N, C-alpha and C positions, 0 to 999 in steps of 0.2 A: 504494500500500500504506500502510495506517495503522500507525503505530508501536505495538507492543504495550505495554500498561501496565507489564509487567515490565522492558522495556528503558527505558521512560521513567523508571522509578524508579531503575534501575541508573545511568543517565547523568545524572540530575537535569536534564532538559531540558524545555522548554515544548513540549508536543505540537502546539500551535497554530502554532508558529513553526519546526516541524521537518518536513523532507521526506525521503522514502525513495524511492530509485530503484535500478534494477538495476545490478549491477556484474559484471565478468567474473572468472572464475577461482574455483573452489571449494576446491581442494586435496584433495577426496575425491570419490568417484564420485557421491554422492547429495546434495551440498550445493548450496543456492542462495545467491547472494551479493548484497549490497545496499550502497549508499552512503547514509549518514545525514548530512544537513546541518541543523544547528541554528543559527538566528540569535538573537542576544541583543539586549536593548534598547539596548545601546551601539553597535550597528552591527557588532560582531565576529561571527564565525561559528566553529563547531566542526564538524569532519568526522570521521566514524567509518566503519569497515568492519564489516559484520555477515554472518556465515554462519548459515544455518538448515538443519535437516534433521530428519526424523522418525525415531522409534524409540529404543530403549534404547541401542543401540550408538552412535548419534549423540551422545547425552548423554555417554557415556564418551570419545568422540573429542574433543569440545569441551573437556571437563575436562582431557584430556591436552595439548591444544594451548594452552589458557590457561596451564597450569603451565609448559609448555615455553617459550612466548614470554617469560613473566615471569622464568624462570630465566636465559635468555640476556640479556634486557634489564637485569636487575639487575647483571650483570657488565660488559656493554658496551652502554650505552643507545642508541648510534647504530647498533647492528648490526641491530636488527629492531624492528617495531612493539611497543608495549606493549599488553597485553590488559587490558581494563577489567572483564571478567567473563563468565560464562556462566550459563545457566539454562534454564528452560522458559517458554514463552509462557503468560500468564494465560488468554488467549482460546482457546488450543489446547495443552493440557498435553502432548500427544504430540509437539509440535514443540520442539526444542531450539535454542538460539542461542549464538553467541559474538560478542562485540563487541571490536574492537581499534582502535588508531589506523589511519586510512586511509593507504594506501601508494600514492602517485602514481608509478607505474613508468615509466621511460623506456627501459629495456633496457641491458644491459651493453655498453659500447662505443658506445652511441648518443649519449652526451653526456659531457662531462668531469665527473668526479665530484669533489666537494669532500671535505675531511676525510681522515682516515686511510684507507688502502687496505683492501680486504677481507682481504688477507693479514695485515695488521697487526692488524686487529680480531679475526680468528680466532686469531692468535697470542696475543693478550691473553686471549681466552676460554679457550684451552687451557693457559694457564700460571697461571690463577687457581684456587686450591683450591676445590672444591665445598663448600658448607655442610654441617655435620653435621646430618643430619635429626633432627626431633623424635623422641624416644624412643631415639636412638642415642647412644653415648658417644664414638664416634670416627668418622672418615670411612669411608664405605662406598660400594659400587658398586650402582647401581639408581636408583630414582626414587620419589617419594611416591605417584604415581598411574600407572595404565595409560596408555601412549602407543601411537599407531598409526603404523606405517611403511607408507604407502599405506593399504590397508584391513585390514592385519594388526595385531591387538592384540598388544602385547608384554608379556611377563612382566618386570616391573621390581622384583620382590621383592629385598630387600637381601641382599648377600653381602659379606663382608669381604675375600674374595680375588677379584681381577680374573679370574684364570684360571677359577675356579669360576663366576663370573657369565657370562663369555663362553661357556663350555662348556654350562652348564645353562640359563641364561635366554635365550640367543640360539640356539646351534646345536641343542641338543636340542629346544627349543621349536619352532623353525621346521621341523625335520625332521618332527615330529608333525603340524604344520599342512600341510606339503607332502603327506604321506601321506594325510591326511584329504581333501585337495582332489583329489589325482591317483591315489589308490590305492596299495597297498603296492608297494615297489620294493626288492627284496633287495639289489641292487648299491649303490644310493644309501644305503640304511641301513647297510650294512657299511662303506662308505667314511666316512660321517659318524661312526659309532661309533669307527672307528679314529682318525680325526682328533682326536676328543674325547679319546681315551685316550692317544694317542701324540704328536700334534703340539702340541696346546694346552699340555700341561704342559712340553713341551720349549721352546716359544717364549715362553710367557706366565707361567711360574711366578714367584711373588713373590720367591723367593730367586735368581732368574736375572736379572730386569730391573733395570737401573740398579745393577749391581754388588752385587746382593743387597738393595737398599733397596726394591725394588718400585716401583709407580707410585702417584702421588697422584690420587684421583678429581677430575676436572674436569667441568664441564658441556659436553656436546657437542650439536651440532645433531641428529644422528642420522639425517638423511635429506638430506644436503647434496649432491645432484646439481645439475648446472648449471641445471636448470629451477627450482630453489628459491633462486637467487641472481640479483640484478639491480642496476640503478642506479635510484634514485628518491628522492623526498622523503617523509619520514615525517610524517604528520599535517599540521598547519598551521605547521610550522617554516619559517622564512624563510631558512635558510642554504643552500638549494639542494640539488640531488641528490647523493647519496652512495651508496657501495656497501652493499647491504643483503642480508639473507636473510629467508626466511619459511617457513611450513609446517613448523616443526621437530617432531621426535619425540625430545625431549631425554632424556638420562639422565646419571648421574654415571658416567664411564667413563675409559678410557685416552685420552689426547689423540689418539693416532694412529687411533682407531676411526673418526673422521669421514673419514679419508683413503681408506678402503675403497671407499665409494660414489663419492667424488670421482674415484677412478681408474677405476672401472667404466664410467662414462658420459662421462669426459673433461670438457673445458671449463675445466680448471685446469692450465695448462701448466707447463713447467719454470721459467719466470721467476716464476710465482706461487708455486710450491713453494720456490724458492730464497729469495724474500723471506719467506715464511711461516716457514721454518726459521731465519731470523735471529732471529725473535721467539720461536719455539718449537723448540728444538733436538731433533734425533732422539733417541729413547730409546736408551740403551745396552743390549745391544751393537748398535752402529750397523750392523755388517755383516749383521745379520738384519732390518734395517728393511724391505726390500722384501718379505721373506717374511711379516712381521707384517701389512703392508698387504694382501698377497694373502689372508692368513687372514681379515682383516676384510672383504675384498671377498666372500669366500665366503658370508657371511651374506646379502648382498643378492642374490646369484645364487639361493640357496635360497628367499629370500622372493619373488623375482619368479617362480620356478617355482611356488611355492604360489599366487601371485596369477594368473599367466597361463599356466602350463604351458609346453609347447613347448620351444624351444631353450635356455631357461635351465637345464634339467637338465644338458645337456652342458657348459655353462660351469662349473657347480658341480662336476661330476665331474672335469673336467680340472684344476681348481685342487686338488682333494683328491688326485688321483693324483700331481700334481707335488710337493705338500708331503710326501706319504707316501714318495715315492721318495727325498726328501732327508732326512727326519727320522723316518720310520717305523722300527719295531723289527723 
């Protein structure tokens, strides 16, 4: 494969001394992946990772991943690869691309990791206040661009209240998506509407969390299941493998939001969470921590129901019934 001129310009490499080969793992259903290796005159080389896909949605997806990677990287540079940019091929304008640092993965537990643990890195990410977005005068929940959780586009329009953002931008939005994909479902809609009206204000209200102080927006990964975490070497760094994450779907959110999908699919055991909470303490009231995480897990059950149908509906319904039995009016 010949490197497209748009990528040559983005990376400022010599196309005559640059090779492109196939790489594994696309992060979305329609992406192709490549390894770019560029040799310089002094004998050194630079290695990049590139995703490509066709269509308008791919362009949005890569814009979201570019912003997500750089949001995480700006807070904890060793947590994930840096993105160098995204765009459309000059030779094929219908094909979009994303180029990042190459990530040489060895697998979690396959080799000893150097540097801070993933729990420590995630704790640092989740205790660093998110930046105030352009055009805003104070911290907000949301994100500057659309991001995708799997193949689901997410509404990241800004809200000043975390409870409002989670209710409207996540639960209401994914309910509509699930109904569009699977047809109307009276019971599921009734349960979701009740959770939005009764459980979300009870557990997530600004005047309830942290003794009435609310929560400070932080950058979260957004799709941190165990398949998006591993051990590897980022780019051409020489300090060896370390624990890393990839394929983020970031937003400015409550720190505990990431724990929902981490719990749903496992892979982050008690020792991980114990270390993580040394760096990022549980939000007050601590006694409601498990239920908040369950509420955040709900979104991912609904999203997987929207994406794949089947048994994810019952998982979502069971969570909602459990929370309503405890907090419903």
